[in-house]
C-alpha positions, 0 to 999 in steps of 0.5 A: 132338105132331106130327100126321098129318091125319085130316081131309084137306087141311082138317086137314092145313093147319089143323094146321101145314101138313102135318107128318111124324110125346095136371078139377077139379084144373086151374088156370092162373095168370090176370090180369084185364084192367085197365080198357079193353083195345085189341084188335088187328085180327088176331094179332100176334107176341105174345098173352096167356099161356094160362089157364083159368077153372077154380078154384084148388085149395083148400088147408088152412091148415096148415104146407106145404113144397115139393119140386122133382121135375123141371126140364128143357128138352125139345128131343127125346125124351130123358126127364128122370130123377131121384130124388124124396125126400119132405119131412120138415118138414110131417108124417109122409111119406105122411100129408099133408092135401093134395098139389098138383103144379104145372108151370111152363113157357115156350116161344117161337118156333114149335112144335107142341103136345106130349104129356107125362107124369110118372111117380113110382115108375112111377106115372103122376101127371100127363099133359099137353099143351102150348100152341103159343107165340107168336113172342115167347113164352109162360109157363103153369102147371098145378096138379093135386091128387095127394093120392091118390098120397100113399103112393107119395110117402111114400118115395124114388122114381124120377122119369121125365118126358118132353114129347117135342119136335122142335127144328130150323130150323123148329120152334124152340120148346124146352119149359122146364118145372119141376115142384114138389110142395107138401105140407100137413101134417094138420089137426085133421080128420086125413088124407084117405082116400087108397088104401093102395097105387097099382100101376102096370100099364104104361109111359107110352106104351102100351095095357096088354095082358096085365098081371099084377096081384096085389092085397093079400089084404085089399083092400076097395076097388079102382079102376083109373085109365086115362090114355087119349089118342088122340094122337101122329099118325094118325087116332086123334088125331081118333077122333070123325072116323072113318068106316066102310070104305064112306065116302069120306074121308081117313082109314082106315075103321073097322067101327064108324066113330067109336065108341070105348070104353075097356074094362078086362078081368080074366082075359078078363072085361069089368070096366069101361067108359068113354067116352073124352073127346074131347080137342082139343090146342092144334094141333087144328082151328085153332091160333088157337082155343086161343092163350089158352084151351085146350080143357077137360082139355087141360093136365090130362088127366083119367084115366078111373076104373073101380070094380073092387070087385065083383071084389075077392073073386076078386082077393084070392086071392093069385094073379096075374090078367091085366088088359087095357085096350083101346080098342074101335073102333080099326081093326086095326093102327092106332096112336095110343092110349096108356093107362097104367093105375094100380090103386088099392087100399084095404086092411082095416087089421084083417084080413090076408085079406078074402074074398068073391065076385061075385054077379051080372054082366050085359053084352053087346057094344056096340050100334053103328049107322052110317048113311052117305049119299053125294052132294054133301054126304056124311053119317055118322050114328053111334049106340052104346050099352053097359052093364055091371052087376056086384055082389060082396060082401066079408067085412071086419072091419067086416062084409059089404060088398056093392058094385054097379057099374052103368054105361051109355055112349051115343054120338051123332055126325053128320058131314057133309063135301063130297067135297073136304073143304073143308066138314067139320062134325060134332057129338058127344055122349057120356054116361057114367053110373055108379051105385055102391051100397055096402050100399044107399048110392048114389053117382051120377056122370052125365057128358056130353061134347059137341063141335060143330065146323064148318070151311070153306075159302073160295075165298080159302083162308081157313080158318074153324072155329067150335067149342064143347066142353062137359065136364059132370058131375053127382056126387051133386047137385054140378054141374060144367060147363066150356064152351068156344066159339071162332071162328077164321079165318086164310089157309092155305098162307102164312108165319105173318105173312101169315095175318091170323088172327083169333079170338074165344074164351070159356070159362065154368066153373061149380060148383053144389050142396051149398054150392058156388058158383063161376062164372068167365067168360073171353073173348079176341079176337085173343089179348087177354083181353077179359073176366074175370068172376066171379059167385060 
């Protein structure tokens, strides 16, 4: 995607010297350094292919088969369209033990980071961004577990894929990609509990507004997944850097400053809330930070999930209901967010109509405070909080099932910058805690996202960015932690070969709890892989 600055001259130059114009299932191919490595004094015309420390997707030891879904060279904004036909040699279509999507890509020359998507049967199954290439070219691959879409994949479907790109005399990189699906036949334990239907609500590049939803009348579990991304140019790509209208900064002020929240409403009533993840694409802040190791989730954009089951009693009335997905805090008229949405429905196999009702509902408007101080070092401190608790029951074929969803969000951001924005530092911490209780059995997920970015431009026009990002979650005793750190410096306003760029980066991905043990660390210097260590 091409960027319009959100951080004044500092980010304008850092993100491409001014431009015109947004999981656990992620794994990229990796190689280990063989013996001693030679680290150059600065970046050259080539560097290591992108990779991450995330674990590979576990697959069963059953018969498998693969299907090519899309193959295209993206050089403009023309989507790839085609037809997908499910395989028949590895189990009954729509009843697999696992389905894994893999995208392989290559690009060379000069190019921005770009945002892309893949829709099958109108359902968004994959959202991604691309790495910025070296001059000599790079290859990368991304995998995602897409088993939850197996019912959609069980029939012939249309395919729509786009990674919008611009190729000209300056930006020469054509994005050559191929997407395959690999299907694994059921094992002795049967198939996974995938939803019976996946209902798409919006196209790939919109924020859902006024969508009509009619669910099956025997729905007994309903989730919404929203692929929310701030991107595509403008200040909302760096929404966490927004300021209040009274603050003097290069981007338009917002009444709530940098507070953002993704909200799902049903018939005008708030039904789900979530903190957006602070995605940083591979051109963000400084492209040399991400030359090998991308920011967590950048290549596999994780959807936000909302448990709407307490509303199922109302949704099961056979009537159409209005669903809205909004991003709170965005200034009126400001563009830059997309939020394609899918509704996942599990149905009662032994009852054609499931009745129920909502029994309790508690929420209020988000509480947001912003404290701004002007001076030689300007400062904006933001604190926000919001909670939602809702309960409902359903009379299913296996008895009455009561579901309570209790979710709470917090935001804490501190932003310091000089009037010329040659110093621009910020820290952010977001928490998103959810507990779902079904007939007394509780499941809890606590997510914490942190971002600490410190950028300066010195008298020699050298931009230095020190960055750390942590994607942390604990689900029912299982810890997942993906931590990135980097330090990159290069000269602004000169040809690529005169930037004298240097960077050290690292990523550590850990899983712990309930028998899980995974610990993988990667490190680079000047685009060379210097460390690849597994501890479990």
